[in-house]
C-alpha positions as a printed Julia matrix, in Angstrom:
122×3 Matrix{Float64}:
  0.0     0.0     0.0
  1.03    3.55   -0.6
  1.26    5.8     2.41
  1.94    9.51    2.8
  3.28   11.72    0.03
  5.99    9.32   -1.17
  6.96    8.25   -4.65
  5.05    5.28   -6.04
  7.26    2.2    -5.64
  8.51    0.71   -8.88
 11.24   -1.72   -9.78
 14.63   -0.25  -10.66
 16.25   -2.97  -12.71
 19.61   -2.78  -14.42
 19.91   -3.74  -18.07
 21.32   -7.22  -17.42
 19.25   -8.24  -14.39
 18.95  -11.92  -15.36
 22.48  -12.73  -14.16
 21.53  -11.75  -10.57
 18.51  -14.04  -10.38
 19.07  -17.05   -8.13
 17.22  -20.24   -9.01
 17.0   -23.45   -7.05
 16.64  -26.17   -9.69
 18.99  -28.55   -7.86
 16.82  -28.68   -4.72
 15.71  -32.29   -5.16
 19.2   -33.42   -6.13
 20.69  -31.84   -2.99
 17.95  -33.44   -0.88
 18.78  -36.87   -2.29
 22.52  -36.27   -1.82
 22.03  -35.33    1.86
 19.98  -38.49    2.44
 22.6   -40.7     0.8
 25.38  -39.06    2.83
 23.42  -39.71    6.05
 23.04  -43.38    5.09
 26.74  -43.59    4.26
 27.68  -42.1     7.66
 25.35  -44.54    9.45
 26.94  -47.51    7.71
 30.43  -46.22    8.52
 29.51  -45.95   12.21
 28.11  -49.47   12.29
 24.49  -48.33   12.2
 22.54  -46.42   14.79
 19.95  -47.98   17.1
 16.32  -47.31   16.26
 15.54  -46.24   19.82
 17.66  -45.21   22.78
 18.24  -47.67   25.6
 16.02  -47.0    28.64
 15.9   -48.86   31.97
 12.89  -50.91   33.04
 11.49  -49.34   36.23
  8.56  -49.96   38.56
  5.76  -47.42   38.61
  5.29  -45.44   41.85
  2.38  -45.68   44.35
  0.65  -48.76   45.76
 -1.85  -48.9    42.95
  0.68  -49.36   40.14
  3.82  -50.69   41.85
  3.4   -54.19   40.35
  3.65  -52.68   36.86
  6.91  -52.04   35.01
  7.55  -49.48   32.31
 10.45  -47.8    30.53
 12.21  -45.21   32.67
 13.74  -41.9    31.64
 17.34  -43.03   31.98
 19.98  -44.92   33.93
 21.48  -43.57   37.17
 25.09  -42.49   37.58
 25.86  -45.57   39.72
 24.52  -47.94   37.05
 26.55  -46.27   34.32
 29.64  -46.19   36.53
 29.26  -49.91   37.25
 29.08  -50.59   33.52
 32.26  -48.53   33.02
 30.63  -45.53   31.34
 30.4   -41.82   31.99
 27.06  -40.07   31.41
 28.47  -38.16   28.41
 29.87  -41.33   26.82
 26.61  -43.19   27.43
 24.59  -40.52   25.65
 26.87  -40.67   22.6
 26.16  -44.4    22.11
 22.4   -44.15   22.63
 22.0   -44.87   26.35
 19.78  -42.46   28.32
 21.01  -40.87   31.55
 18.74  -39.55   34.32
 20.44  -37.61   37.1
 17.24  -37.47   39.2
 16.65  -41.21   39.54
 17.87  -42.95   42.71
 18.84  -46.57   43.27
 17.02  -48.0    46.25
 18.52  -51.5    46.14
 21.86  -53.09   45.27
 20.15  -55.81   43.24
 18.76  -53.39   40.68
 22.23  -51.92   40.06
 23.69  -55.38   39.42
 20.8   -56.34   37.14
 21.25  -53.22   34.98
 25.03  -53.67   34.82
 24.62  -57.33   33.81
 22.03  -56.41   31.15
 24.27  -53.69   29.72
 27.27  -56.02   29.51
 25.26  -58.72   27.71
 23.88  -56.16   25.24
 27.36  -54.71   24.7
 28.76  -58.17   23.86
 26.03  -58.68   21.26
 26.78  -55.33   19.63
């Protein structure tokens, strides 16, 4: 819209304006190339897991405490027992939860044993 007492806007093109026009004809080719490069990187790294590794935890409260579900992440003690730091665990697809507490020694040993068996398979 035109406002105030200004000059009507019009295009001020130079004589050879076509050379400054940017077109994006290679968009689909670049998209395909990015996808192929991602696949190539995945194969070079030995593949990435579909989902991150979460611990199996018991739900809180008396009503649901018989039920198990996937937790947010492993505790520091569990990772330490498996010989991992939280940063290293996150790089290989293992979740870390700094808020979770271990309330029994048995659970720590179970998680460490499970991690070591999974690690041998990989």
